[in-house]
mmCIF file as Biopython writes it, N, C-alpha, C and O atoms, coordinates in Angstrom:
data_model
#
loop_
_atom_site.group_PDB
_atom_site.id
_atom_site.type_symbol
_atom_site.label_atom_id
_atom_site.label_alt_id
_atom_site.label_comp_id
_atom_site.label_asym_id
_atom_site.label_entity_id
_atom_site.label_seq_id
_atom_site.pdbx_PDB_ins_code
_atom_site.Cartn_x
_atom_site.Cartn_y
_atom_site.Cartn_z
_atom_site.occupancy
_atom_site.B_iso_or_equiv
_atom_site.auth_seq_id
_atom_site.auth_asym_id
_atom_site.pdbx_PDB_model_num
ATOM 1   N N  . MET A ? 1  ? -177.574 -86.451  63.190 1.0 0.0 1  A 1 
ATOM 2   C CA . MET A ? 1  ? -178.805 -86.797  62.489 1.0 0.0 1  A 1 
ATOM 3   C C  . MET A ? 1  ? -179.567 -85.565  61.907 1.0 0.0 1  A 1 
ATOM 4   O O  . MET A ? 1  ? -180.208 -85.634  60.859 1.0 0.0 1  A 1 
ATOM 5   N N  . ARG A ? 2  ? -179.451 -84.411  62.674 1.0 0.0 2  A 1 
ATOM 6   C CA . ARG A ? 2  ? -180.238 -83.307  62.216 1.0 0.0 2  A 1 
ATOM 7   C C  . ARG A ? 2  ? -179.445 -82.608  60.884 1.0 0.0 2  A 1 
ATOM 8   O O  . ARG A ? 2  ? -180.062 -81.938  60.056 1.0 0.0 2  A 1 
ATOM 9   N N  . ASN A ? 3  ? -178.239 -82.821  60.816 1.0 0.0 3  A 1 
ATOM 10  C CA . ASN A ? 3  ? -177.606 -82.290  59.617 1.0 0.0 3  A 1 
ATOM 11  C C  . ASN A ? 3  ? -178.065 -83.010  58.386 1.0 0.0 3  A 1 
ATOM 12  O O  . ASN A ? 3  ? -178.193 -82.395  57.327 1.0 0.0 3  A 1 
ATOM 13  N N  . ILE A ? 4  ? -178.312 -84.267  58.483 1.0 0.0 4  A 1 
ATOM 14  C CA . ILE A ? 4  ? -178.738 -84.963  57.256 1.0 0.0 4  A 1 
ATOM 15  C C  . ILE A ? 4  ? -179.977 -84.349  56.676 1.0 0.0 4  A 1 
ATOM 16  O O  . ILE A ? 4  ? -180.095 -84.389  55.452 1.0 0.0 4  A 1 
ATOM 17  N N  . LYS A ? 5  ? -180.915 -83.784  57.398 1.0 0.0 5  A 1 
ATOM 18  C CA . LYS A ? 5  ? -182.174 -83.174  56.779 1.0 0.0 5  A 1 
ATOM 19  C C  . LYS A ? 5  ? -181.753 -82.029  55.872 1.0 0.0 5  A 1 
ATOM 20  O O  . LYS A ? 5  ? -182.411 -81.771  54.864 1.0 0.0 5  A 1 
ATOM 21  N N  . TYR A ? 6  ? -180.624 -81.309  56.222 1.0 0.0 6  A 1 
ATOM 22  C CA . TYR A ? 6  ? -180.280 -80.191  55.381 1.0 0.0 6  A 1 
ATOM 23  C C  . TYR A ? 6  ? -179.648 -80.682  54.134 1.0 0.0 6  A 1 
ATOM 24  O O  . TYR A ? 6  ? -179.842 -80.055  53.093 1.0 0.0 6  A 1 
ATOM 25  N N  . TYR A ? 7  ? -178.946 -81.692  54.144 1.0 0.0 7  A 1 
ATOM 26  C CA . TYR A ? 7  ? -178.338 -82.202  52.936 1.0 0.0 7  A 1 
ATOM 27  C C  . TYR A ? 7  ? -179.095 -83.009  51.888 1.0 0.0 7  A 1 
ATOM 28  O O  . TYR A ? 7  ? -178.789 -83.027  50.695 1.0 0.0 7  A 1 
ATOM 29  N N  . MET A ? 8  ? -180.108 -83.675  52.435 1.0 0.0 8  A 1 
ATOM 30  C CA . MET A ? 8  ? -180.985 -84.535  51.557 1.0 0.0 8  A 1 
ATOM 31  C C  . MET A ? 8  ? -181.612 -83.897  50.327 1.0 0.0 8  A 1 
ATOM 32  O O  . MET A ? 8  ? -181.603 -84.416  49.211 1.0 0.0 8  A 1 
ATOM 33  N N  . PRO A ? 9  ? -182.155 -82.727  50.633 1.0 0.0 9  A 1 
ATOM 34  C CA . PRO A ? 9  ? -182.664 -82.052  49.304 1.0 0.0 9  A 1 
ATOM 35  C C  . PRO A ? 9  ? -181.687 -81.868  48.193 1.0 0.0 9  A 1 
ATOM 36  O O  . PRO A ? 9  ? -181.989 -82.022  47.010 1.0 0.0 9  A 1 
ATOM 37  N N  . ALA A ? 10 ? -180.417 -81.509  48.656 1.0 0.0 10 A 1 
ATOM 38  C CA . ALA A ? 10 ? -179.348 -81.124  47.651 1.0 0.0 10 A 1 
ATOM 39  C C  . ALA A ? 10 ? -178.857 -82.407  47.006 1.0 0.0 10 A 1 
ATOM 40  O O  . ALA A ? 10 ? -178.471 -82.392  45.837 1.0 0.0 10 A 1 
ATOM 41  N N  . VAL A ? 11 ? -178.859 -83.609  47.793 1.0 0.0 11 A 1 
ATOM 42  C CA . VAL A ? 11 ? -178.517 -84.928  47.216 1.0 0.0 11 A 1 
ATOM 43  C C  . VAL A ? 11 ? -179.493 -85.230  46.138 1.0 0.0 11 A 1 
ATOM 44  O O  . VAL A ? 11 ? -179.064 -85.485  45.013 1.0 0.0 11 A 1 
ATOM 45  N N  . PHE A ? 12 ? -180.866 -85.225  46.400 1.0 0.0 12 A 1 
ATOM 46  C CA . PHE A ? 12 ? -181.891 -85.493  45.616 1.0 0.0 12 A 1 
ATOM 47  C C  . PHE A ? 12 ? -181.798 -84.685  44.298 1.0 0.0 12 A 1 
ATOM 48  O O  . PHE A ? 12 ? -181.862 -85.242  43.202 1.0 0.0 12 A 1 
ATOM 49  N N  . LEU A ? 13 ? -181.641 -83.306  44.456 1.0 0.0 13 A 1 
ATOM 50  C CA . LEU A ? 13 ? -181.513 -82.483  43.357 1.0 0.0 13 A 1 
ATOM 51  C C  . LEU A ? 13 ? -180.368 -82.756  42.369 1.0 0.0 13 A 1 
ATOM 52  O O  . LEU A ? 13 ? -180.527 -82.660  41.152 1.0 0.0 13 A 1 
ATOM 53  N N  . ILE A ? 14 ? -179.211 -83.098  42.944 1.0 0.0 14 A 1 
ATOM 54  C CA . ILE A ? 14 ? -178.029 -83.465  42.132 1.0 0.0 14 A 1 
ATOM 55  C C  . ILE A ? 14 ? -178.299 -84.742  41.305 1.0 0.0 14 A 1 
ATOM 56  O O  . ILE A ? 14 ? -177.977 -84.884  40.126 1.0 0.0 14 A 1 
ATOM 57  N N  . PHE A ? 15 ? -178.949 -85.677  42.097 1.0 0.0 15 A 1 
ATOM 58  C CA . PHE A ? 15 ? -179.296 -87.012  41.457 1.0 0.0 15 A 1 
ATOM 59  C C  . PHE A ? 15 ? -180.202 -86.833  40.181 1.0 0.0 15 A 1 
ATOM 60  O O  . PHE A ? 15 ? -180.013 -87.448  39.132 1.0 0.0 15 A 1 
ATOM 61  N N  . PHE A ? 16 ? -181.191 -85.932  40.391 1.0 0.0 16 A 1 
ATOM 62  C CA . PHE A ? 16 ? -182.251 -85.652  39.358 1.0 0.0 16 A 1 
ATOM 63  C C  . PHE A ? 16 ? -181.636 -84.907  38.111 1.0 0.0 16 A 1 
ATOM 64  O O  . PHE A ? 16 ? -182.086 -85.093  36.980 1.0 0.0 16 A 1 
ATOM 65  N N  . VAL A ? 17 ? -180.642 -84.102  38.361 1.0 0.0 17 A 1 
ATOM 66  C CA . VAL A ? 17 ? -179.968 -83.285  37.280 1.0 0.0 17 A 1 
ATOM 67  C C  . VAL A ? 17 ? -178.991 -84.180  36.578 1.0 0.0 17 A 1 
ATOM 68  O O  . VAL A ? 17 ? -178.996 -84.143  35.348 1.0 0.0 17 A 1 
ATOM 69  N N  . ILE A ? 18 ? -178.127 -85.007  37.212 1.0 0.0 18 A 1 
ATOM 70  C CA . ILE A ? 18 ? -177.086 -85.776  36.650 1.0 0.0 18 A 1 
ATOM 71  C C  . ILE A ? 18 ? -177.631 -87.112  35.971 1.0 0.0 18 A 1 
ATOM 72  O O  . ILE A ? 18 ? -177.044 -87.543  34.979 1.0 0.0 18 A 1 
ATOM 73  N N  . THR A ? 19 ? -178.637 -87.712  36.438 1.0 0.0 19 A 1 
ATOM 74  C CA . THR A ? 19 ? -179.065 -88.936  35.870 1.0 0.0 19 A 1 
ATOM 75  C C  . THR A ? 19 ? -179.593 -88.849  34.526 1.0 0.0 19 A 1 
ATOM 76  O O  . THR A ? 19 ? -179.208 -89.696  33.721 1.0 0.0 19 A 1 
ATOM 77  N N  . PRO A ? 20 ? -180.431 -87.942  34.146 1.0 0.0 20 A 1 
ATOM 78  C CA . PRO A ? 20 ? -180.914 -87.906  32.680 1.0 0.0 20 A 1 
ATOM 79  C C  . PRO A ? 20 ? -179.718 -87.595  31.639 1.0 0.0 20 A 1 
ATOM 80  O O  . PRO A ? 20 ? -179.739 -88.074  30.505 1.0 0.0 20 A 1 
ATOM 81  N N  . ALA A ? 21 ? -178.688 -86.775  32.091 1.0 0.0 21 A 1 
ATOM 82  C CA . ALA A ? 21 ? -177.553 -86.506  31.186 1.0 0.0 21 A 1 
ATOM 83  C C  . ALA A ? 21 ? -176.728 -87.799  31.118 1.0 0.0 21 A 1 
ATOM 84  O O  . ALA A ? 21 ? -176.217 -88.058  30.028 1.0 0.0 21 A 1 
ATOM 85  N N  . TYR A ? 22 ? -176.543 -88.592  32.081 1.0 0.0 22 A 1 
ATOM 86  C CA . TYR A ? 22 ? -175.832 -89.846  32.079 1.0 0.0 22 A 1 
ATOM 87  C C  . TYR A ? 22 ? -176.559 -90.733  31.293 1.0 0.0 22 A 1 
ATOM 88  O O  . TYR A ? 22 ? -175.905 -91.434  30.521 1.0 0.0 22 A 1 
ATOM 89  N N  . ALA A ? 23 ? -177.770 -90.856  31.318 1.0 0.0 23 A 1 
ATOM 90  C CA . ALA A ? 23 ? -178.610 -91.879  30.611 1.0 0.0 23 A 1 
ATOM 91  C C  . ALA A ? 23 ? -178.642 -91.574  29.166 1.0 0.0 23 A 1 
ATOM 92  O O  . ALA A ? 23 ? -178.569 -92.495  28.351 1.0 0.0 23 A 1 
ATOM 93  N N  . GLU A ? 24 ? -178.760 -90.197  28.752 1.0 0.0 24 A 1 
ATOM 94  C CA . GLU A ? 24 ? -178.740 -89.803  27.524 1.0 0.0 24 A 1 
ATOM 95  C C  . GLU A ? 24 ? -177.423 -90.032  26.713 1.0 0.0 24 A 1 
ATOM 96  O O  . GLU A ? 24 ? -177.428 -90.275  25.506 1.0 0.0 24 A 1 
ATOM 97  N N  . GLU A ? 25 ? -176.306 -89.934  27.470 1.0 0.0 25 A 1 
ATOM 98  C CA . GLU A ? 25 ? -175.037 -90.271  26.806 1.0 0.0 25 A 1 
ATOM 99  C C  . GLU A ? 25 ? -174.970 -91.698  26.359 1.0 0.0 25 A 1 
ATOM 100 O O  . GLU A ? 25 ? -174.572 -92.042  25.246 1.0 0.0 25 A 1 
ATOM 101 N N  . HIS A ? 26 ? -175.408 -92.547  27.346 1.0 0.0 26 A 1 
ATOM 102 C CA . HIS A ? 26 ? -175.387 -94.000  27.075 1.0 0.0 26 A 1 
ATOM 103 C C  . HIS A ? 26 ? -176.415 -94.328  25.848 1.0 0.0 26 A 1 
ATOM 104 O O  . HIS A ? 26 ? -176.247 -95.287  25.096 1.0 0.0 26 A 1 
ATOM 105 N N  . TYR A ? 27 ? -177.341 -93.542  25.759 1.0 0.0 27 A 1 
ATOM 106 C CA . TYR A ? 27 ? -178.312 -93.908  24.700 1.0 0.0 27 A 1 
ATOM 107 C C  . TYR A ? 27 ? -177.741 -93.799  23.308 1.0 0.0 27 A 1 
ATOM 108 O O  . TYR A ? 27 ? -178.167 -94.510  22.397 1.0 0.0 27 A 1 
ATOM 109 N N  . LYS A ? 28 ? -176.721 -92.859  23.128 1.0 0.0 28 A 1 
ATOM 110 C CA . LYS A ? 28 ? -176.134 -92.726  21.860 1.0 0.0 28 A 1 
ATOM 111 C C  . LYS A ? 28 ? -175.265 -93.887  21.542 1.0 0.0 28 A 1 
ATOM 112 O O  . LYS A ? 28 ? -174.775 -93.910  20.413 1.0 0.0 28 A 1 
ATOM 113 N N  . LYS A ? 29 ? -175.013 -94.808  22.326 1.0 0.0 29 A 1 
ATOM 114 C CA . LYS A ? 29 ? -174.001 -95.871  22.046 1.0 0.0 29 A 1 
ATOM 115 C C  . LYS A ? 29 ? -174.788 -97.202  21.670 1.0 0.0 29 A 1 
ATOM 116 O O  . LYS A ? 29 ? -174.157 -98.242  21.478 1.0 0.0 29 A 1 
ATOM 117 N N  . PHE A ? 30 ? -176.115 -97.161  21.573 1.0 0.0 30 A 1 
ATOM 118 C CA . PHE A ? 30 ? -176.821 -98.380  21.251 1.0 0.0 30 A 1 
ATOM 119 C C  . PHE A ? 30 ? -176.284 -98.878  19.821 1.0 0.0 30 A 1 
ATOM 120 O O  . PHE A ? 30 ? -175.919 -98.133  18.911 1.0 0.0 30 A 1 
ATOM 121 N N  . GLY A ? 31 ? -176.307 -100.309 19.799 1.0 0.0 31 A 1 
ATOM 122 C CA . GLY A ? 31 ? -175.983 -100.901 18.438 1.0 0.0 31 A 1 
ATOM 123 C C  . GLY A ? 31 ? -177.042 -100.878 17.485 1.0 0.0 31 A 1 
ATOM 124 O O  . GLY A ? 31 ? -178.197 -100.756 17.893 1.0 0.0 31 A 1 
ATOM 125 N N  . ASN A ? 32 ? -176.774 -100.988 16.146 1.0 0.0 32 A 1 
ATOM 126 C CA . ASN A ? 32 ? -177.595 -101.036 15.156 1.0 0.0 32 A 1 
ATOM 127 C C  . ASN A ? 32 ? -177.752 -102.403 14.499 1.0 0.0 32 A 1 
ATOM 128 O O  . ASN A ? 32 ? -176.755 -103.115 14.381 1.0 0.0 32 A 1 
ATOM 129 N N  . GLY A ? 33 ? -178.888 -102.794 14.084 1.0 0.0 33 A 1 
ATOM 130 C CA . GLY A ? 33 ? -179.035 -104.073 13.427 1.0 0.0 33 A 1 
ATOM 131 C C  . GLY A ? 33 ? -180.149 -104.013 12.417 1.0 0.0 33 A 1 
ATOM 132 O O  . GLY A ? 33 ? -180.776 -102.973 12.217 1.0 0.0 33 A 1 
ATOM 133 N N  . ASN A ? 34 ? -180.392 -105.160 11.773 1.0 0.0 34 A 1 
ATOM 134 C CA . ASN A ? 34 ? -181.494 -105.245 10.788 1.0 0.0 34 A 1 
ATOM 135 C C  . ASN A ? 34 ? -182.198 -106.590 10.932 1.0 0.0 34 A 1 
ATOM 136 O O  . ASN A ? 34 ? -181.511 -107.610 10.873 1.0 0.0 34 A 1 
ATOM 137 N N  . VAL A ? 35 ? -183.457 -106.665 11.107 1.0 0.0 35 A 1 
ATOM 138 C CA . VAL A ? 35 ? -184.187 -107.851 11.138 1.0 0.0 35 A 1 
ATOM 139 C C  . VAL A ? 35 ? -184.869 -108.137 9.707  1.0 0.0 35 A 1 
ATOM 140 O O  . VAL A ? 35 ? -185.583 -107.280 9.186  1.0 0.0 35 A 1 
ATOM 141 N N  . VAL A ? 36 ? -184.649 -109.227 9.168  1.0 0.0 36 A 1 
ATOM 142 C CA . VAL A ? 36 ? -185.115 -109.503 7.890  1.0 0.0 36 A 1 
ATOM 143 C C  . VAL A ? 36 ? -186.158 -110.665 7.890  1.0 0.0 36 A 1 
ATOM 144 O O  . VAL A ? 36 ? -185.915 -111.747 8.424  1.0 0.0 36 A 1 
ATOM 145 N N  . PHE A ? 37 ? -187.270 -110.392 7.295  1.0 0.0 37 A 1 
ATOM 146 C CA . PHE A ? 37 ? -188.391 -111.342 7.155  1.0 0.0 37 A 1 
ATOM 147 C C  . PHE A ? 37 ? -188.383 -111.720 5.727  1.0 0.0 37 A 1 
ATOM 148 O O  . PHE A ? 37 ? -188.966 -111.012 4.906  1.0 0.0 37 A 1 
ATOM 149 N N  . VAL A ? 38 ? -187.718 -112.857 5.364  1.0 0.0 38 A 1 
ATOM 150 C CA . VAL A ? 38 ? -187.591 -113.360 3.915  1.0 0.0 38 A 1 
ATOM 151 C C  . VAL A ? 38 ? -188.921 -113.607 3.223  1.0 0.0 38 A 1 
ATOM 152 O O  . VAL A ? 38 ? -189.119 -113.208 2.076  1.0 0.0 38 A 1 
ATOM 153 N N  . LYS A ? 39 ? -189.812 -114.255 3.914  1.0 0.0 39 A 1 
ATOM 154 C CA . LYS A ? 39 ? -191.099 -114.644 3.188  1.0 0.0 39 A 1 
ATOM 155 C C  . LYS A ? 39 ? -191.819 -113.461 2.883  1.0 0.0 39 A 1 
ATOM 156 O O  . LYS A ? 39 ? -192.415 -113.414 1.806  1.0 0.0 39 A 1 
ATOM 157 N N  . GLN A ? 40 ? -191.861 -112.438 3.712  1.0 0.0 40 A 1 
ATOM 158 C CA . GLN A ? 40 ? -192.623 -111.214 3.551  1.0 0.0 40 A 1 
ATOM 159 C C  . GLN A ? 40 ? -191.805 -110.194 2.586  1.0 0.0 40 A 1 
ATOM 160 O O  . GLN A ? 40 ? -192.348 -109.190 2.127  1.0 0.0 40 A 1 
ATOM 161 N N  . ASN A ? 41 ? -190.636 -110.490 2.354  1.0 0.0 41 A 1 
ATOM 162 C CA . ASN A ? 41 ? -189.595 -109.513 1.582  1.0 0.0 41 A 1 
ATOM 163 C C  . ASN A ? 41 ? -189.642 -108.200 2.331  1.0 0.0 41 A 1 
ATOM 164 O O  . ASN A ? 41 ? -189.920 -107.142 1.765  1.0 0.0 41 A 1 
ATOM 165 N N  . MET A ? 42 ? -189.356 -108.299 3.652  1.0 0.0 42 A 1 
ATOM 166 C CA . MET A ? 42 ? -189.500 -107.021 4.426  1.0 0.0 42 A 1 
ATOM 167 C C  . MET A ? 42 ? -188.227 -107.063 5.475  1.0 0.0 42 A 1 
ATOM 168 O O  . MET A ? 42 ? -187.823 -108.125 5.947  1.0 0.0 42 A 1 
ATOM 169 N N  . SER A ? 43 ? -187.681 -105.863 5.764  1.0 0.0 43 A 1 
ATOM 170 C CA . SER A ? 43 ? -186.621 -105.701 6.778  1.0 0.0 43 A 1 
ATOM 171 C C  . SER A ? 43 ? -187.027 -104.482 7.696  1.0 0.0 43 A 1 
ATOM 172 O O  . SER A ? 43 ? -187.717 -103.556 7.268  1.0 0.0 43 A 1 
ATOM 173 N N  . ILE A ? 44 ? -186.602 -104.540 8.850  1.0 0.0 44 A 1 
ATOM 174 C CA . ILE A ? 44 ? -186.651 -103.639 9.861  1.0 0.0 44 A 1 
ATOM 175 C C  . ILE A ? 44 ? -185.389 -103.315 10.550 1.0 0.0 44 A 1 
ATOM 176 O O  . ILE A ? 44 ? -184.694 -104.191 11.064 1.0 0.0 44 A 1 
ATOM 177 N N  . ASP A ? 45 ? -185.045 -101.878 10.566 1.0 0.0 45 A 1 
ATOM 178 C CA . ASP A ? 45 ? -183.941 -101.482 11.257 1.0 0.0 45 A 1 
ATOM 179 C C  . ASP A ? 45 ? -184.157 -101.438 12.740 1.0 0.0 45 A 1 
ATOM 180 O O  . ASP A ? 45 ? -185.240 -101.041 13.169 1.0 0.0 45 A 1 
ATOM 181 N N  . VAL A ? 46 ? -183.195 -101.821 13.560 1.0 0.0 46 A 1 
ATOM 182 C CA . VAL A ? 46 ? -183.426 -101.996 15.009 1.0 0.0 46 A 1 
ATOM 183 C C  . VAL A ? 46 ? -182.251 -101.418 15.705 1.0 0.0 46 A 1 
ATOM 184 O O  . VAL A ? 46 ? -181.158 -101.300 15.150 1.0 0.0 46 A 1 
ATOM 185 N N  . GLU A ? 47 ? -182.501 -101.039 16.990 1.0 0.0 47 A 1 
ATOM 186 C CA . GLU A ? 47 ? -181.351 -100.592 17.925 1.0 0.0 47 A 1 
ATOM 187 C C  . GLU A ? 47 ? -181.208 -101.790 18.824 1.0 0.0 47 A 1 
ATOM 188 O O  . GLU A ? 47 ? -182.193 -102.433 19.186 1.0 0.0 47 A 1 
ATOM 189 N N  . VAL A ? 48 ? -179.923 -102.100 19.199 1.0 0.0 48 A 1 
ATOM 190 C CA . VAL A ? 48 ? -179.700 -103.120 20.181 1.0 0.0 48 A 1 
ATOM 191 C C  . VAL A ? 48 ? -179.297 -102.716 21.420 1.0 0.0 48 A 1 
ATOM 192 O O  . VAL A ? 48 ? -178.318 -101.974 21.499 1.0 0.0 48 A 1 
ATOM 193 N N  . ALA A ? 49 ? -179.946 -103.114 22.526 1.0 0.0 49 A 1 
ATOM 194 C CA . ALA A ? 49 ? -179.351 -102.739 23.848 1.0 0.0 49 A 1 
ATOM 195 C C  . ALA A ? 49 ? -178.592 -103.945 24.348 1.0 0.0 49 A 1 
ATOM 196 O O  . ALA A ? 49 ? -179.138 -105.004 24.656 1.0 0.0 49 A 1 
ATOM 197 N N  . THR A ? 50 ? -177.172 -103.689 24.414 1.0 0.0 50 A 1 
ATOM 198 C CA . THR A ? 50 ? -176.362 -104.787 24.735 1.0 0.0 50 A 1 
ATOM 199 C C  . THR A ? 50 ? -175.862 -104.674 26.137 1.0 0.0 50 A 1 
ATOM 200 O O  . THR A ? 50 ? -175.200 -105.626 26.550 1.0 0.0 50 A 1 
ATOM 201 N N  . THR A ? 51 ? -176.082 -103.617 26.974 1.0 0.0 51 A 1 
ATOM 202 C CA . THR A ? 51 ? -175.667 -103.518 28.269 1.0 0.0 51 A 1 
ATOM 203 C C  . THR A ? 51 ? -176.932 -103.321 29.249 1.0 0.0 51 A 1 
ATOM 204 O O  . THR A ? 51 ? -178.045 -102.993 28.837 1.0 0.0 51 A 1 
ATOM 205 N N  . LYS A ? 52 ? -176.656 -103.533 30.430 1.0 0.0 52 A 1 
ATOM 206 C CA . LYS A ? 52 ? -177.793 -103.524 31.415 1.0 0.0 52 A 1 
ATOM 207 C C  . LYS A ? 52 ? -178.206 -102.016 31.476 1.0 0.0 52 A 1 
ATOM 208 O O  . LYS A ? 52 ? -179.413 -101.798 31.578 1.0 0.0 52 A 1 
ATOM 209 N N  . MET A ? 53 ? -177.323 -100.913 31.425 1.0 0.0 53 A 1 
ATOM 210 C CA . MET A ? 53 ? -177.753 -99.573  31.422 1.0 0.0 53 A 1 
ATOM 211 C C  . MET A ? 53 ? -178.544 -99.312  30.167 1.0 0.0 53 A 1 
ATOM 212 O O  . MET A ? 53 ? -179.604 -98.711  30.336 1.0 0.0 53 A 1 
ATOM 213 N N  . GLN A ? 54 ? -178.216 -99.661  28.917 1.0 0.0 54 A 1 
ATOM 214 C CA . GLN A ? 54 ? -179.094 -99.521  27.876 1.0 0.0 54 A 1 
ATOM 215 C C  . GLN A ? 54 ? -180.453 -100.161 28.032 1.0 0.0 54 A 1 
ATOM 216 O O  . GLN A ? 54 ? -181.459 -99.526  27.717 1.0 0.0 54 A 1 
ATOM 217 N N  . ARG A ? 55 ? -180.528 -101.417 28.515 1.0 0.0 55 A 1 
ATOM 218 C CA . ARG A ? 55 ? -181.910 -101.973 28.829 1.0 0.0 55 A 1 
ATOM 219 C C  . ARG A ? 55 ? -182.711 -101.057 29.743 1.0 0.0 55 A 1 
ATOM 220 O O  . ARG A ? 55 ? -183.911 -100.830 29.587 1.0 0.0 55 A 1 
ATOM 221 N N  . THR A ? 56 ? -181.975 -100.564 30.681 1.0 0.0 56 A 1 
ATOM 222 C CA . THR A ? 56 ? -182.668 -99.753  31.781 1.0 0.0 56 A 1 
ATOM 223 C C  . THR A ? 56 ? -183.214 -98.477  31.034 1.0 0.0 56 A 1 
ATOM 224 O O  . THR A ? 56 ? -184.394 -98.152  31.161 1.0 0.0 56 A 1 
ATOM 225 N N  . ILE A ? 57 ? -182.377 -97.795  30.289 1.0 0.0 57 A 1 
ATOM 226 C CA . ILE A ? 57 ? -182.831 -96.632  29.502 1.0 0.0 57 A 1 
ATOM 227 C C  . ILE A ? 57 ? -184.038 -96.942  28.606 1.0 0.0 57 A 1 
ATOM 228 O O  . ILE A ? 57 ? -185.000 -96.176  28.558 1.0 0.0 57 A 1 
ATOM 229 N N  . GLY A ? 58 ? -183.972 -98.086  27.894 1.0 0.0 58 A 1 
ATOM 230 C CA . GLY A ? 58 ? -185.131 -98.560  27.124 1.0 0.0 58 A 1 
ATOM 231 C C  . GLY A ? 58 ? -185.325 -97.402  26.014 1.0 0.0 58 A 1 
ATOM 232 O O  . GLY A ? 58 ? -184.389 -96.987  25.330 1.0 0.0 58 A 1 
ATOM 233 N N  . LEU A ? 59 ? -186.618 -96.943  25.921 1.0 0.0 59 A 1 
ATOM 234 C CA . LEU A ? 59 ? -187.135 -96.229  24.908 1.0 0.0 59 A 1 
ATOM 235 C C  . LEU A ? 59 ? -187.140 -94.628  25.253 1.0 0.0 59 A 1 
ATOM 236 O O  . LEU A ? 59 ? -187.753 -93.805  24.573 1.0 0.0 59 A 1 
ATOM 237 N N  . MET A ? 60 ? -186.432 -94.341  26.308 1.0 0.0 60 A 1 
ATOM 238 C CA . MET A ? 60 ? -186.328 -92.847  26.692 1.0 0.0 60 A 1 
ATOM 239 C C  . MET A ? 60 ? -185.514 -92.146  25.631 1.0 0.0 60 A 1 
ATOM 240 O O  . MET A ? 60 ? -184.653 -92.705  24.951 1.0 0.0 60 A 1 
ATOM 241 N N  . PHE A ? 61 ? -185.873 -90.819  25.544 1.0 0.0 61 A 1 
ATOM 242 C CA . PHE A ? 61 ? -185.088 -89.893  24.710 1.0 0.0 61 A 1 
ATOM 243 C C  . PHE A ? 61 ? -185.299 -90.036  23.340 1.0 0.0 61 A 1 
ATOM 244 O O  . PHE A ? 61 ? -184.460 -89.594  22.554 1.0 0.0 61 A 1 
ATOM 245 N N  . ARG A ? 62 ? -186.486 -90.692  22.881 1.0 0.0 62 A 1 
ATOM 246 C CA . ARG A ? 62 ? -186.749 -90.961  21.489 1.0 0.0 62 A 1 
ATOM 247 C C  . ARG A ? 62 ? -187.707 -89.846  21.035 1.0 0.0 62 A 1 
ATOM 248 O O  . ARG A ? 62 ? -188.688 -89.501  21.694 1.0 0.0 62 A 1 
ATOM 249 N N  . GLN A ? 63 ? -187.322 -89.278  19.784 1.0 0.0 63 A 1 
ATOM 250 C CA . GLN A ? 63 ? -188.174 -88.169  19.299 1.0 0.0 63 A 1 
ATOM 251 C C  . GLN A ? 63 ? -189.495 -88.871  18.588 1.0 0.0 63 A 1 
ATOM 252 O O  . GLN A ? 63 ? -190.572 -88.276  18.539 1.0 0.0 63 A 1 
ATOM 253 N N  . SER A ? 64 ? -189.318 -90.081  18.089 1.0 0.0 64 A 1 
ATOM 254 C CA . SER A ? 64 ? -190.376 -90.754  17.404 1.0 0.0 64 A 1 
ATOM 255 C C  . SER A ? 64 ? -190.206 -92.244  17.505 1.0 0.0 64 A 1 
ATOM 256 O O  . SER A ? 64 ? -191.024 -92.996  16.975 1.0 0.0 64 A 1 
#
């Protein structure tokens, strides 16, 4: 039990270093789409989250 105390900080550090890189890689694979409003003569480009991981990532890693 005492040995676990020594390894836990390393496990958390690895988790916090690897997770953002993993999430950012999946961010690049979002689908693209277009929503059209015919009456308003307007369209909006959208990104489509099709997997659970993409929905978890949500709006992270956006510049604007």
